[in-house]
N, C-alpha and C positions, 0 to 999 in steps of 0.2 A: 885674735878675735871670730870671737862664734856670728852664725849669718844667722838668724831665727829664718826659716826655712814660709814663703808663704799662701796659704793654705784655698785652695778656688773654693769657693759654691754657689752651690747652683738652686739657683732662685725655683721652689716647686710652688703649683699650680694652686693659690686659692680651692680648697675646697666649698661650699656654702651648703652650711649647718641651718637649720629654721627650729628657733627656740621661742614658746607655747609661754606666754607672759601672761597673769591675774592677778585685778587687785579689788580686793574689797574698800565696798563704800570708796566714795569721792574723796576724801584723806587716808588710804587707808597708804603703804608701801607695795609694789607695787611684787613679785615675785615671780620667779624660772620655773614651772613646770615641770621642761624636761624640753627634755633636744632631742632633734629627728632627721632624719639623712631628705623625707618625702612633705613637703609643705602642709598634701591633703592631711599628713596624719597628727601634722602640728596646731593643723583647722580645725581635726578634728576633739584634738586635748583642748583648747580653750572654750569649745562649747559644749565637754562636757564639764568645763569646771565651772561655767554660766548656769547651768541650768541644773545642778546643784546645788548651790547655793542661797536660798530666798532672799536674800539683806540685797540690795541694790550696789549692783558685781559689773567688774568692767574683762576683756579677756582683749590679746593679739596675734599674733605673733611677727618676731622679730625674727632679718634674715643674716647671718652674722658670717664670714669668711675666716673658716679654721686653717692657716699654713703648718703642716707640716717641717719637723725637724729641716733642717737644711744640711746636706750628705758635705762631707771637707773631702779634698781628696790633699795632700801638699807630695807639694814636687819639690 
């Protein structure tokens, strides 16, 4: 009988990313404009989205946690 070795996983801390979101007109579908490491860059991207559209639109920044791959070690 063969025993499968258990693997230990280390949990890596999640990195925060900032996503600029834009939406044209109140009933439009929100779209991801870009993802940034810096919240100021994401806010600038959202601001540019609003500035270049003459139609009613909205833009905002959302924070997401990105977890890297876990590293497994075999015993």
